[in-house]
Backbone bond lengths (Angstrom), bond angles and torsions (degrees), N, CA, C in turn:
res aa  C-N    CA-C-N  psi(-1)  N-CA   C-N-CA  omega(-1)  CA-C   N-CA-C  phi
1 M - - - 1.442 - - 1.544 109.42 -
2 A 1.338 115.16 134.69 1.462 119.96 -179.02 1.528 109.29 -64.18
3 K 1.306 115.27 143.78 1.469 120.98 -177.98 1.526 110.10 -100.49
4 R 1.325 115.46 138.30 1.453 120.81 176.94 1.538 109.05 -78.58
5 V 1.334 114.36 141.94 1.462 120.76 177.19 1.520 109.08 -103.61
6 A 1.308 116.74 133.58 1.451 120.70 -178.16 1.519 111.17 -58.55
7 G 1.347 114.93 137.23 1.438 121.42 176.96 1.517 115.87 88.61
8 V 1.326 116.67 -15.64 1.456 120.04 -177.66 1.515 111.25 -68.88
9 T 1.346 116.60 -40.87 1.450 119.68 -179.69 1.519 112.57 -57.70
10 E 1.327 115.80 -44.09 1.468 120.80 179.28 1.511 111.26 -61.89
11 K 1.328 116.70 -42.00 1.483 120.91 -179.50 1.508 110.19 -67.50
12 L 1.313 116.71 -40.16 1.460 120.44 178.65 1.510 111.52 -63.73
13 M 1.344 116.92 -41.68 1.462 120.59 -177.66 1.527 109.76 -67.61
14 E 1.317 117.89 -40.44 1.467 120.45 178.35 1.534 110.90 -65.62
15 A 1.332 116.11 -43.65 1.468 118.90 177.94 1.529 110.79 -64.23
16 A 1.339 115.80 -38.14 1.459 119.91 179.84 1.514 109.99 -64.96
17 K 1.320 118.03 -43.10 1.452 122.22 -179.98 1.525 109.70 -58.35
18 Q 1.303 117.29 -45.90 1.470 120.29 -178.86 1.514 111.10 -67.62
19 E 1.318 118.92 -38.68 1.460 122.25 179.75 1.536 110.88 -67.71
20 F 1.313 116.86 -44.73 1.484 120.11 178.28 1.522 110.90 -64.33
21 L 1.331 116.72 -39.42 1.475 119.92 -179.86 1.535 109.65 -65.59
22 K 1.308 117.29 -37.97 1.458 121.78 -175.93 1.536 112.24 -76.42
23 N 1.330 116.71 -43.00 1.449 120.89 -170.02 1.519 115.81 -116.12
24 G 1.347 116.89 -4.43 1.456 118.66 -177.62 1.516 110.77 78.03
25 Y 1.317 114.93 171.18 1.476 119.37 -175.36 1.500 112.53 -65.56
26 E 1.310 116.88 -49.93 1.488 120.43 -172.76 1.526 112.10 -64.26
27 R 1.336 117.91 -39.22 1.449 119.80 -174.67 1.527 113.83 -93.49
28 A 1.335 116.32 -4.38 1.470 119.46 -179.98 1.528 110.32 -65.33
29 S 1.312 116.52 140.17 1.463 122.20 -175.63 1.526 110.83 -111.39
30 L 1.331 115.64 125.49 1.455 119.61 177.00 1.519 110.99 -65.87
31 Q 1.334 116.69 -33.08 1.455 120.55 178.56 1.537 109.82 -64.19
32 T 1.327 116.86 -43.57 1.459 121.55 179.11 1.526 109.66 -63.97
33 I 1.311 116.96 -42.80 1.457 120.57 177.83 1.511 111.47 -58.44
34 A 1.326 116.52 -46.38 1.461 120.79 -179.67 1.516 111.30 -62.17
35 E 1.340 116.17 -44.15 1.460 120.01 -178.69 1.537 111.09 -63.94
36 K 1.336 116.99 -43.09 1.464 119.67 -179.99 1.524 111.93 -66.67
37 A 1.325 116.49 -26.00 1.454 120.04 178.29 1.528 112.03 -87.70
38 G 1.360 115.75 0.08 1.444 119.97 -177.53 1.491 112.82 66.63
39 S 1.335 115.43 35.08 1.449 120.49 -174.87 1.532 109.86 -135.33
40 S 1.322 116.60 -152.98 1.455 121.26 -178.35 1.528 110.79 -135.59
41 K 1.339 116.60 164.23 1.464 119.98 176.63 1.516 110.35 -62.93
42 G 1.322 115.94 -30.77 1.465 119.52 176.44 1.499 112.61 -59.00
43 A 1.354 115.74 -38.42 1.460 120.12 178.54 1.533 111.35 -65.72
44 I 1.345 116.30 -31.28 1.473 119.80 175.27 1.519 110.34 -67.19
45 Y 1.349 115.24 -48.27 1.458 118.79 -174.32 1.524 113.38 -70.41
46 I 1.318 117.02 -20.01 1.476 119.74 172.33 1.522 109.64 -63.96
47 R 1.335 114.88 -35.97 1.458 120.90 -173.50 1.539 113.00 -97.11
48 Y 1.325 116.01 -34.37 1.457 121.42 -174.45 1.514 109.36 -134.66
49 P 1.311 119.36 127.91 1.473 121.18 -176.63 1.512 114.37 -68.32
50 D 1.340 117.60 -23.77 1.457 119.58 -179.32 1.547 108.60 -159.63
51 K 1.333 114.54 179.14 1.463 120.48 -177.94 1.535 111.93 -63.31
52 E 1.320 116.48 -38.08 1.473 119.16 -179.57 1.538 110.54 -62.08
53 S 1.322 117.20 -39.65 1.467 120.23 -178.97 1.516 110.23 -65.33
54 L 1.317 116.92 -38.77 1.476 120.08 176.75 1.513 110.44 -66.03
55 Y 1.308 116.50 -43.53 1.469 121.25 177.56 1.530 110.31 -60.46
56 R 1.319 115.86 -45.75 1.462 120.75 -178.77 1.548 110.75 -60.71
57 S 1.296 116.59 -37.69 1.470 120.47 -178.90 1.523 110.95 -60.76
58 L 1.325 116.27 -25.38 1.456 121.57 -179.39 1.547 112.03 -84.28
59 V 1.331 115.70 -42.62 1.465 119.03 -171.96 1.531 114.42 -97.39
60 Q 1.331 119.10 -24.46 1.456 120.27 -172.26 1.519 112.93 -63.64
61 P 1.326 120.21 -42.36 1.474 118.46 178.70 1.525 113.10 -58.72
62 A 1.338 116.95 -39.58 1.469 120.43 178.95 1.531 110.23 -68.41
63 I 1.326 117.62 -39.10 1.457 122.25 177.26 1.534 109.94 -60.52
64 D 1.301 116.15 -49.73 1.474 119.79 -176.67 1.537 110.67 -64.69
65 G 1.335 115.84 -39.98 1.465 118.70 -179.58 1.506 112.03 -66.42
66 F 1.321 117.70 -39.37 1.455 121.90 178.17 1.528 110.17 -62.63
67 C 1.329 116.81 -47.34 1.462 120.16 -178.11 1.516 111.05 -66.52
68 E 1.311 117.38 -36.71 1.483 119.90 177.37 1.520 110.89 -64.70
69 L 1.326 116.60 -41.62 1.452 120.35 178.37 1.523 111.30 -63.84
70 L 1.330 115.84 -48.71 1.453 120.58 179.85 1.523 111.43 -60.72
71 Q 1.336 116.84 -42.63 1.438 120.43 178.68 1.512 111.85 -62.05
72 S 1.336 117.55 -39.08 1.460 121.86 178.36 1.516 110.62 -64.14
73 V 1.321 117.25 -45.53 1.458 122.29 -179.58 1.536 110.44 -60.90
74 L 1.337 115.88 -46.57 1.469 120.49 -177.43 1.525 110.49 -70.27
75 Y 1.333 116.79 -37.22 1.451 120.78 179.93 1.541 110.99 -62.28
76 Q 1.313 115.67 -44.03 1.468 120.44 179.66 1.528 111.06 -60.38
77 F 1.344 115.04 -36.82 1.482 119.41 177.57 1.509 110.91 -68.24
78 N 1.348 116.61 -45.44 1.465 119.40 -176.35 1.527 113.00 -70.77
79 R 1.316 117.20 -15.28 1.474 120.52 177.53 1.536 111.41 -69.90
80 L 1.336 116.82 -22.33 1.453 120.96 179.37 1.535 110.09 -70.39
81 S 1.315 115.83 160.36 1.446 119.44 173.18 1.529 109.12 -66.76
82 G 1.327 116.26 160.64 1.491 120.29 179.15 1.525 111.32 -54.76
83 E 1.327 115.87 -42.23 1.468 120.47 -179.07 1.524 111.00 -63.24
84 E 1.353 114.77 -43.77 1.461 118.69 -179.30 1.530 110.99 -68.94
85 Q 1.316 117.40 -35.71 1.466 119.82 177.54 1.529 109.96 -59.85
86 T 1.331 115.93 -43.93 1.456 120.47 179.79 1.556 109.97 -63.84
87 R 1.301 114.94 -45.06 1.455 119.32 -175.91 1.539 112.65 -69.73
88 Q 1.303 117.07 -36.68 1.458 121.45 -174.30 1.545 115.25 -99.14
89 M 1.313 116.70 0.33 1.473 121.38 -172.10 1.531 112.55 -51.11
90 L 1.310 116.72 -54.54 1.469 120.55 -175.52 1.520 111.33 -68.04
91 R 1.322 116.84 -42.65 1.478 119.03 -178.73 1.507 111.22 -64.59
92 R 1.317 116.79 -44.57 1.478 119.22 -179.93 1.523 110.70 -64.45
93 S 1.306 117.29 -39.58 1.452 119.79 176.86 1.513 111.64 -60.32
94 N 1.325 115.78 -44.35 1.477 119.64 179.30 1.531 111.47 -64.62
95 D 1.348 116.71 -34.58 1.457 120.69 -177.13 1.529 112.06 -78.71
96 E 1.342 115.91 -39.35 1.467 119.83 -170.49 1.516 115.31 -93.67
97 F 1.337 117.46 -30.42 1.446 118.20 -172.54 1.532 113.49 -65.95
98 P 1.327 120.17 -34.20 1.465 118.49 175.22 1.523 114.30 -54.18
99 K 1.332 117.04 -28.00 1.468 120.69 177.62 1.518 111.18 -63.72
100 V 1.331 115.29 -36.01 1.462 120.67 178.99 1.524 110.13 -67.99
101 V 1.319 116.15 -43.08 1.479 119.54 177.99 1.540 110.60 -66.89
102 D 1.314 116.75 -38.52 1.469 120.59 175.77 1.512 110.32 -56.81
103 Y 1.333 116.49 -42.99 1.463 119.92 -179.66 1.525 111.34 -62.94
104 L 1.323 115.27 -42.86 1.480 118.85 177.61 1.538 110.82 -55.13
105 Y 1.307 116.13 -45.22 1.469 120.23 -175.50 1.532 112.35 -79.05
106 D 1.321 116.99 -24.27 1.459 120.12 174.90 1.521 111.58 -70.66
107 H 1.360 115.66 -22.29 1.471 121.86 179.56 1.526 109.34 -125.89
108 F 1.324 114.72 43.88 1.462 120.18 -171.43 1.520 113.71 -59.28
109 D 1.336 116.49 -46.55 1.494 119.04 -178.48 1.515 111.91 -60.43
110 E 1.320 115.55 -42.83 1.463 119.11 -178.32 1.531 111.53 -64.05
111 F 1.350 116.76 -41.69 1.451 118.94 179.27 1.538 111.32 -73.53
112 K 1.323 116.16 -31.02 1.474 118.73 173.51 1.526 110.28 -61.12
113 L 1.338 116.57 -41.85 1.460 121.10 175.73 1.549 110.00 -59.39
114 L 1.327 114.58 -46.45 1.455 119.77 -175.01 1.518 112.10 -64.75
115 F 1.339 116.50 -41.98 1.471 121.16 -173.00 1.518 113.72 -84.74
116 T 1.318 118.85 -15.73 1.481 121.04 -173.87 1.516 113.31 -117.65
117 S 1.315 117.48 10.94 1.461 119.65 -176.94 1.545 112.47 -102.94
118 G 1.325 116.15 23.38 1.453 119.93 178.41 1.497 111.28 87.63
119 E 1.330 116.20 -180.00 1.467 121.79 -177.20 1.520 109.53 -82.35
120 N 1.354 116.00 64.51 1.444 120.29 -178.20 1.528 111.36 -81.94
121 N 1.335 115.41 169.19 1.450 119.93 -176.85 1.516 112.78 -63.11
122 A 1.347 115.98 -38.61 1.482 119.85 -178.68 1.517 110.38 -60.63
123 Y 1.336 117.48 -42.96 1.448 121.70 179.55 1.509 111.45 -63.33
124 Q 1.325 116.31 -47.56 1.487 120.38 -179.42 1.507 111.31 -61.92
125 E 1.313 116.21 -41.37 1.483 119.58 178.67 1.520 111.36 -65.56
126 F 1.338 116.84 -38.37 1.448 120.67 178.61 1.523 111.67 -63.48
127 I 1.329 117.20 -49.77 1.457 121.19 178.95 1.522 110.61 -58.51
128 H 1.325 115.93 -41.11 1.470 119.89 -179.91 1.537 110.84 -62.91
129 R 1.316 116.84 -43.47 1.482 120.19 179.32 1.514 111.30 -63.37
130 V 1.311 117.41 -44.85 1.450 122.36 -178.67 1.531 110.88 -62.24
131 V 1.342 115.57 -49.05 1.474 120.08 -177.86 1.531 110.29 -65.39
132 E 1.328 117.95 -37.59 1.460 119.78 178.16 1.517 111.00 -63.45
133 L 1.341 117.82 -40.19 1.455 120.35 178.00 1.516 111.07 -64.41
134 D 1.347 115.30 -44.63 1.469 120.47 -175.87 1.541 111.74 -68.86
135 T 1.315 117.27 -45.91 1.452 119.55 -178.82 1.522 110.86 -69.64
136 G 1.349 116.29 -30.95 1.454 118.90 175.93 1.511 111.67 -64.77
137 C 1.330 116.86 -39.60 1.448 121.68 178.01 1.532 110.25 -63.11
138 T 1.331 116.64 -42.45 1.465 120.84 179.44 1.537 109.99 -62.36
139 A 1.334 116.32 -44.60 1.454 120.11 -179.41 1.531 111.45 -63.23
140 Q 1.352 115.95 -40.22 1.476 119.22 178.13 1.520 111.37 -65.05
141 Y 1.334 116.29 -39.03 1.478 120.13 177.85 1.511 110.30 -61.52
142 I 1.315 117.63 -46.34 1.459 121.32 -178.50 1.513 110.92 -60.55
143 E 1.352 116.33 -42.01 1.424 120.39 179.73 1.528 111.90 -66.77
144 A 1.359 116.14 -44.96 1.455 120.53 -177.01 1.528 112.57 -67.61
145 S 1.336 116.11 -34.67 1.458 119.39 -175.66 1.523 113.34 -90.68
146 G 1.321 116.08 -12.25 1.453 118.94 -176.77 1.514 113.30 73.79
147 N 1.344 116.21 20.52 1.456 119.36 179.84 1.536 110.36 -66.35
148 D 1.335 116.94 145.27 1.447 119.89 -174.19 1.546 112.24 -98.52
149 A 1.328 117.08 19.03 1.481 119.18 -178.21 1.518 112.46 -57.30
150 V 1.335 116.95 -39.98 1.458 119.71 -178.72 1.518 111.16 -79.86
151 S 1.358 116.51 -48.53 1.454 119.81 -176.91 1.526 112.31 -63.13
152 S 1.321 116.32 -27.98 1.487 119.42 179.26 1.516 112.64 -83.20
153 G 1.323 116.11 -12.52 1.459 121.01 -178.18 1.507 114.78 89.99
154 R 1.352 118.09 1.21 1.464 119.96 179.82 1.555 111.49 -68.95
155 L 1.316 115.61 -27.55 1.463 120.67 178.38 1.515 110.66 -129.28
156 T 1.315 114.49 125.11 1.471 120.95 173.66 1.510 109.40 -111.06
157 P 1.326 119.52 162.01 1.469 120.61 176.28 1.523 112.12 -55.53
158 E 1.345 115.25 -37.38 1.466 119.62 -179.80 1.506 111.53 -64.42
159 L 1.357 116.95 -44.77 1.453 119.66 179.95 1.524 110.95 -68.25
160 N 1.312 116.98 -39.62 1.462 120.80 176.38 1.524 110.27 -55.68
161 H 1.331 117.06 -45.77 1.446 123.12 178.77 1.520 111.89 -62.43
162 L 1.321 116.72 -46.32 1.467 121.98 -177.97 1.510 110.79 -61.61
163 L 1.306 117.37 -46.36 1.482 122.10 -178.65 1.507 111.24 -62.89
164 S 1.333 116.32 -44.81 1.454 120.05 -179.55 1.527 110.84 -65.16
165 S 1.325 116.61 -46.55 1.460 120.50 179.33 1.516 112.17 -60.95
166 A 1.341 116.99 -40.47 1.445 120.74 179.20 1.513 112.28 -63.46
167 F 1.345 115.93 -40.16 1.433 119.52 -179.04 1.538 111.82 -65.59
168 Y 1.318 115.72 -51.47 1.466 118.81 -175.03 1.518 112.99 -69.29
169 T 1.332 117.79 -40.31 1.473 118.66 177.20 1.517 109.53 -64.44
170 G 1.331 117.84 -35.13 1.471 120.27 176.29 1.513 110.62 -65.76
171 M 1.332 116.04 -42.90 1.464 120.26 -179.32 1.520 111.38 -61.52
172 F 1.334 116.82 -38.97 1.470 120.61 -177.27 1.517 112.35 -69.62
173 E 1.332 116.98 -13.15 1.473 119.40 176.89 1.530 112.62 -61.60
174 V 1.343 117.45 -24.47 1.465 119.31 -179.54 1.521 110.51 -64.67
175 V 1.321 116.45 -31.22 1.474 121.00 176.37 1.519 109.77 -75.80
176 I 1.313 116.99 -47.20 1.467 121.34 -179.15 1.527 110.99 -54.57
177 H 1.336 116.58 -37.29 1.480 120.90 -176.04 1.529 112.75 -97.97
178 N 1.357 115.68 14.19 1.486 119.38 176.00 1.536 113.22 54.43
179 M 1.309 115.81 37.56 1.457 120.07 -178.28 1.516 110.46 -70.81
180 P 1.352 118.92 131.98 1.463 120.33 174.08 1.515 111.61 -54.84
181 K 1.312 116.87 145.62 1.453 121.40 -172.81 1.532 112.34 -57.29
182 E 1.329 117.84 -44.11 1.473 119.70 -178.08 1.512 110.45 -61.64
183 Q 1.322 116.99 -41.64 1.474 120.79 179.45 1.516 108.92 -68.46
184 A 1.333 118.05 -39.90 1.452 121.91 179.77 1.528 111.42 -60.15
185 M 1.326 115.51 -42.60 1.474 120.70 179.21 1.527 110.22 -58.38
186 K 1.317 116.60 -42.28 1.471 120.41 -179.38 1.513 111.98 -67.26
187 H 1.322 116.26 -42.51 1.469 119.31 179.41 1.515 112.37 -66.24
188 I 1.330 115.64 -41.58 1.474 119.78 -179.16 1.529 110.34 -68.23
189 Q 1.345 116.42 -34.61 1.474 120.25 176.18 1.533 109.66 -61.69
190 K 1.336 117.20 -41.98 1.456 120.00 178.07 1.505 111.94 -66.62
191 M 1.324 116.74 -38.45 1.471 120.38 175.45 1.516 110.64 -60.18
192 R 1.310 116.29 -44.01 1.454 120.81 -177.98 1.539 110.36 -64.37
193 R 1.317 117.62 -39.40 1.466 119.61 177.33 1.533 109.73 -64.21
194 F 1.284 118.38 -40.57 1.452 123.22 179.38 1.546 110.78 -61.59
195 Y 1.340 115.32 -49.03 1.473 119.88 179.20 1.511 112.82 -67.92
196 T 1.344 116.43 -35.37 1.444 120.32 177.54 1.532 111.82 -60.15
197 A 1.340 115.19 -43.37 1.463 119.90 178.10 1.529 110.56 -61.68
198 G 1.318 116.12 -40.14 1.460 119.78 178.68 1.518 113.07 -67.02
199 W 1.357 114.81 -41.62 1.449 118.24 179.23 1.507 111.67 -65.72
200 Q 1.321 117.58 -30.32 1.462 120.35 178.36 1.499 111.16 -63.32
201 T 1.333 117.32 -35.25 1.486 119.24 178.08 1.525 110.27 -69.96
202 I 1.318 117.02 -27.87 1.480 119.50 178.77 1.538 110.06 -79.06
203 F 1.296 117.65 -39.61 1.457 121.34 -177.68 1.524 111.69 -77.49
204 S 1.349 116.95 -21.89 1.454 118.40 -177.02 1.540 111.16 -84.28
205 S 1.298 116.09 135.22 1.477 119.44 179.59 1.510 114.02 -67.71
206 D 1.350 116.85 -15.15 1.474 119.70 175.34 1.513 109.45 -110.37
207 G 1.329 115.47 36.19 1.454 121.66 -177.05 1.514 114.61 -70.21
208 G 1.305 116.63 -6.38 1.447 119.53 177.45 1.521 113.39 98.54
209 E 1.313 116.06 164.37 1.445 121.85 179.48 1.539 110.52 -82.61
210 D 1.338 115.19 160.07 1.455 119.23 175.11 1.509 110.17 -64.36
211 C 1.342 115.45 148.49 1.464 119.69 178.42 1.516 109.84 -74.01
């Protein structure tokens, strides 16, 4: 059995990160990665069975950390009574959401890899996890508060999914376009205000008829 050499894994991962960032997932070359790491393709295959496994080793920790943070933030909100959730919704969002943006920028390279490497499985799974967490929080709020958004037909599971997906994919554009963090915070804050106004029409019993 081939023996692993200390330090090679770290060099391979750094070389892989640079290669994926430069050329994207599809065009990234394992041979180039090995050469930049001063190693061989054999050293890659000892550690990772294929290119996707190597790619996953770079992005999966950031994915898991983001989802764990978001889940924690949403869980703390849903622990409140329905009345408190309604009363504190905007304040908690203002207080907690910057932590999510901080996490994106603390792991900027990994998310850049994830968002710019094409419609790969890791990206699709990530979006699915994020949207499931977000829509689940909304559903729990509606149940806890007794809001009639669902029973009245103003909100369907499909619309809940679409709105959540639109918000998060829009937010992730700040990484795709290399936006400085301070500027990103301002843009995301404006996005949140826009979506908050829309959600208020859904949660309000006098939100109006469908167009």
